[in-house]
Structures are given as structure tokens and as C-alpha cells.
C-alpha positions as CSV (number, residue, x, y, z in Angstrom):
1,M,-68.9,-75.5,57.4
2,T,-66.8,-74.1,60.3
3,I,-63.5,-74.7,58.5
4,S,-64.8,-72.8,55.5
5,L,-65.9,-69.9,57.7
6,T,-62.5,-69.9,59.5
7,F,-60.7,-69.9,56.2
8,W,-62.6,-66.8,55.0
9,L,-62.1,-65.0,58.2
10,I,-58.3,-65.6,58.1
11,L,-58.3,-64.6,54.5
12,A,-60.1,-61.3,55.3
13,L,-57.7,-60.7,58.2
14,L,-54.7,-61.1,56.0
15,M,-56.2,-58.9,53.3
16,S,-56.9,-56.2,55.9
17,I,-53.4,-56.4,57.3
18,T,-52.0,-56.1,53.8
19,A,-54.2,-53.1,53.0
20,N,-53.2,-51.4,56.2
21,I,-49.5,-51.9,55.6
22,L,-49.8,-50.6,52.0
23,A,-51.8,-47.6,53.2
24,F,-49.2,-46.8,55.9
25,W,-46.4,-47.0,53.3
26,Y,-48.3,-44.8,50.8
27,I,-49.0,-42.2,53.5
28,R,-45.4,-42.1,54.4
29,V,-44.3,-41.6,50.8
30,V,-46.9,-38.8,50.2
31,L,-46.0,-37.0,53.4
32,G,-42.3,-37.2,52.5
33,K,-43.1,-35.5,49.2
34,L,-45.3,-32.9,50.8
35,M,-42.5,-32.0,53.2
36,F,-40.0,-31.7,50.4
37,V,-42.3,-29.4,48.4
38,G,-43.1,-27.3,51.5
39,E,-39.4,-26.8,52.3
40,N,-38.7,-25.9,48.7
41,I,-41.6,-23.4,48.5
42,S,-40.4,-21.8,51.7
43,D,-36.9,-21.4,50.3
44,L,-38.3,-20.1,47.0
45,V,-40.4,-17.4,48.8
46,T,-37.2,-16.3,50.7
47,M,-35.2,-16.1,47.6
48,V,-37.8,-14.1,45.7
49,T,-38.2,-11.8,48.7
50,N,-34.4,-11.2,48.7
51,Y,-34.5,-10.6,45.0
52,K,-37.4,-8.1,45.4
53,N,-35.4,-6.2,48.1
54,H,-32.3,-6.1,45.9
55,L,-34.3,-5.0,42.9
56,K,-35.9,-2.3,45.0
57,G,-32.5,-1.1,46.1
58,V,-31.3,-0.9,42.5
59,Y,-34.6,0.9,41.4
60,E,-34.1,3.5,44.1
61,M,-30.5,4.3,43.0
62,E,-30.1,7.7,41.6
63,M,-28.9,6.4,38.3
64,F,-31.9,4.1,37.7
65,Y,-34.7,6.0,39.5
66,G,-37.8,6.2,37.3
67,D,-36.7,3.6,34.8
68,E,-39.9,2.1,33.3
69,T,-38.3,-1.3,32.8
70,L,-37.3,-1.6,36.4
71,K,-40.7,-0.4,37.5
72,F,-42.4,-3.1,35.5
73,L,-39.9,-5.6,36.8
74,M,-40.8,-4.6,40.4
75,E,-44.5,-5.0,39.7
76,H,-43.9,-8.4,38.2
77,T,-41.8,-9.4,41.2
78,N,-44.5,-8.3,43.6
79,S,-47.2,-10.3,41.8
80,L,-45.0,-13.3,41.7
81,L,-44.3,-13.0,45.5
82,E,-48.1,-12.7,46.2
83,V,-48.7,-16.0,44.3
84,L,-45.9,-17.8,46.1
85,E,-47.1,-16.6,49.5
86,E,-50.4,-18.3,48.8
87,Y,-48.6,-21.6,48.5
88,E,-46.7,-20.9,51.8
89,D,-49.7,-22.5,53.6
90,I,-48.1,-25.9,52.8
91,N,-45.1,-24.9,54.8
92,N,-47.3,-23.9,57.7
93,I,-49.0,-27.4,57.6
94,I,-45.6,-29.1,57.8
95,K,-43.9,-27.0,60.5
96,P,-45.5,-27.0,64.0
97,P,-46.4,-23.6,65.3
98,E,-43.6,-22.0,67.3
99,S,-44.4,-20.8,70.7
100,E,-44.1,-17.0,70.9
101,E,-42.5,-17.0,74.3
102,E,-40.7,-19.6,76.4
103,L,-42.1,-20.2,79.9
104,T,-39.7,-20.0,82.8
105,E,-39.5,-22.7,85.4
106,E,-41.6,-20.7,87.9
107,E,-44.4,-20.2,85.3
108,L,-44.4,-23.9,84.5
109,I,-44.7,-24.7,88.2
110,E,-47.6,-22.2,88.6
111,D,-49.3,-23.7,85.6
112,A,-48.9,-27.2,87.0
113,E,-50.2,-26.1,90.4
114,T,-53.2,-24.4,88.8
115,K,-54.1,-27.6,86.8
116,I,-53.8,-29.7,90.0
117,N,-56.0,-27.3,91.9
118,Q,-58.6,-27.4,89.1
119,E,-58.6,-31.2,89.2
120,N,-58.9,-31.1,93.0
121,V,-62.0,-29.0,92.7
122,F,-63.7,-31.6,90.5
123,Y,-62.7,-34.5,92.8
124,G,-62.8,-32.9,96.2
125,G,-66.3,-33.9,97.1
126,T,-66.1,-37.5,95.9
127,R,-62.9,-38.3,97.8
128,K,-64.4,-37.4,101.1
129,S,-67.6,-39.3,100.5
130,N,-65.7,-42.5,99.8
131,N,-63.9,-42.5,103.1
């Protein structure tokens, strides 16, 4: 009876390891595709924004000012850009947020000293009582 139980436990372990390896592989493939889509959407939003700015420049030229076709094309471009900006959240998921300002060495040292002092406040009483 013990051999049968051992066999089933080993079989369950092997199945679990196989399932974990397959899940890891699948997650890597899906994340790779997500990163590809996110980068392409970001590039597409940039291209449409540049196109919109160029079209706006043409529309504001004296020769084309007030042209109804260009006006509707501008409205269509704006609506397309709004839709694409909704999908830009995928790009925000992929790229880590950039820090707005870089800390100098002095600020890093001050932050580290502050953290150490805060830790010492929590442990100050217990250190002396153990002596």
C-alpha cells in the first residue's frame, strides 16, 4: 500500500512540475506579445499625432484655410487619436514609471540616514533592555 501511495505522490509531483513549466512558458509568450503590441501602439500614437500636426499646419495655410474637406479630415484625425490614446494604457503597463527627478548623492545620503534613524526609533528601547 505504501508503494502505491508513493507512486501517486511522485506522479502528482511530476504533473505539478510539468504544469508549472508550461504555465511559465505560456506567460513568457503572452508577455512578449503584449510588449510587442504596446510598443507598436505607442509608435502608432506618435505617428498619428505627427500626422495631425502636419494636417493642422496645412489647414492653417492661407491657400487651404476654411476648406471643408480638410476640416472634416482634422475632425476624423482627432477622433482617431482619442481612440488610440485609450489603448496607450497598455504601453503604460509595460514601461515602468520614470522618476520625475533624479536625486543627488547628498539627497540619497539624507534619505538613507532618515530611514536608519526611523529604524533606530523602533529598536532603540529593545536594544538597551537586552544588555
